[in-house]
N, C-alpha and C positions, 0 to 999 in steps of 0.2 A: 105275463104281466097284465096289469089292468089296461084296457083300451080306452082311448079318449077320442071324443068327437072333435074333428078339426075342420075349419073352414078351408075352402079351396085356395084362397089367397095365402093362408098360412102354410099349406102343403107346398105350394109353388115357391114360396119364399125360402122354406127350409130345404126342400129336396132338389130344386134346380141346381144349386151349387154342387151337390153331391153327384147328380147325374152328369154334370159337366166334367167333374173329376174322373168319374168312371169312363166316360166316353174318351177323354183325352188319354188316359192310361192305356186303354185298348188300342186306340188309333196309333199312338206312338210305338207301342209294342209291334204292331204290324209294319210300321215304317222301318223299324230296326231289322225286322225279318227280311225286308226287301233289299236292305243294303249290306248286311253282314250275315255270315253263317249263323245258324240257330245256336250252335255251341258257343259262339262269341257273345251273342245277345244274352244267353242264359248265364254266362260268366259274369257279365256286367250286373245282372239281377242278383248275383250272389252278394252284392254290396248292399242289399236291402236292409240288413240289420244296422249297418252304419247310418244309412239315411234315416231309419226309424229312430235310433237313439238321438241323433242330432235334432230332428224335427220335433220329437216328443219333448225333449229338454227345452227347446225354444218356445214351443206353442203351449204345451200342457204344463210346463214348469215342473215336470217330474225329475227327481234327482236319481243318480245312479252311482254305484260304488266305483272305486278305482279299478277293481277287478273286472267290472263290466266294460270299462273303457279299454283296459288292456286286452280283453278277449277279442276286441275288434281289430287289433293290429294284424293278426294272421290273415283275416279276411281282406284287409286293405292290401297287404303285401301280395297275397295270392292273385287278386284282381289286377294289380299293377304288373305282376310278372306275366299273367295271361295276355294282357294288352300288348306288352313288349314283345312277346313271342309269336303273336299272331301275324301271319302274312296277309291276312284279309282285312286288316284294320281299316276302317273308314270313319271319318269324323262324324258324318251324318248319322250313320247307324249307331255309333257309340253314344252320341249325344241323345238320340231318340230313346235308346234303351235306358240311359241314365235318367232322363226326364220322366219316362214312364214309371220308374221307381219312385220318383218324387211325387207324382200324381197318385200312385197307388198308396203310398204311405199317408198322403194328405187325406185320401178318402177314408182310410181307417181312423185317422185322428178325428175327422169331422163326424164320422159315424159314432165314435165314442162320445162326442159332445151331445149328439142327439139322444143317445141312450141314457145319458146322465143329466138331462135337463131337469131342473127342479120343478118346472111347470110343464106338465103333460109330456113326460119322457116317452120316447118311441119304444115299442116292442119289436122283436125280431121280424115276425111275419109282416106286420104293417109296414115297417120301413122297407123291407124287401119288395113288397107290392108297389109302394109308392115310387121307389127308385126305378123299378122295371118299367112302370108307365112313363116316367120322365125320360128314361133312356130311349124308349121307343119313339117318343115325341121328338127327341133330338135327332135320331138317326133317320126317321122317316123322310124328311125333306131332302136329305143327302141322297138317300136311296132313290127317291122319285126323280130327282134331278139327273141322276146317273142313267136311269132307264130311259128318260126322255131326251138324253143326249146333251144336256146342258153342262154336265161334268164328264171327265174322261172315263171311258169304259173300263180302263185299267182298275178303277176302284172296285169293280165287282168281277174281276177276272176276265174282262173283255167278252163275256158270254151273254150278259143281259139276263132278263127274267124270261126264260124260254118255257112257256106253258106246255108246248108240245113235248119237249124233252122231259118235263116233269111228269106228264101223263104217261109217257113211255118208260119211265124209270123202273116201274115194277114194285111189288110189295117189299122186296129185300131193301131197296133204297129207302122207302118210307119207314120201314122198321128201324133202320139205322138212324134216320132223322129223329124218330120218336125216342129212341134210346138216348141219343145225344141230348135232346131237349130235357128229358127226365134227369139225366145225370148232371147236366149243367145247372138245372134248378136246384137239385139237391146240394151241389157244391156251393151254390150261391147262398142258400139258407144256412148251411153249415158255417160258411165263412162269416156271416153276419152274427151267428150265435157265438163264434169264437171271439170276435171283436167285442161283443157285449160282455163276455165273461173275463177277458184278460186285457192286459195292456197292449196298445198298438205295437210296442216293441216286441212283445212275445209273438204277436201275430206276424210281424215282419220277419222274425227269425224263422218261423214255420214256413213262410213262403219262399225263403231263399234256397 
């Protein structure tokens, strides 16, 4: 798409909320992992289509057919059954997983509004770059405070930023880091392109 020049103040005004939503979704996902089994956390995330339909209907005013609403019933029933059958159910983990769904859907909806702006709509790569910069700025103070001991070491696995260990890790480790970075970036760009092309509901169903 056509690229538009933007003032820094405009970028901060538009992107900071999106960066906050992404940061919150990731953080709450990791909180859920810390309190409930991964299988239970992912089961809660299966409710993403339900959250997507409700929020898209309320925020973007999109309408859906009766068949679409009926198709959500098996999802709701399945999640409820899984919650009832789990012996490792914990309210904090369940709540964090559900809230992460809300923030994840919110970021898709907000991204969609940025793509559809009548005045200087965003393109995929520019929005991805601006969001990455914003998320880095948001997480950097937390990371620095953890390394300096102002926040609990548990936030980074209690190991800290060990330069000696990183130097001794070897080429295989750095190859894995590079591969992880490339695939994460590819996944990020692809998800932005999907949100731009389809409804947040369709995107939410694909994530579930």
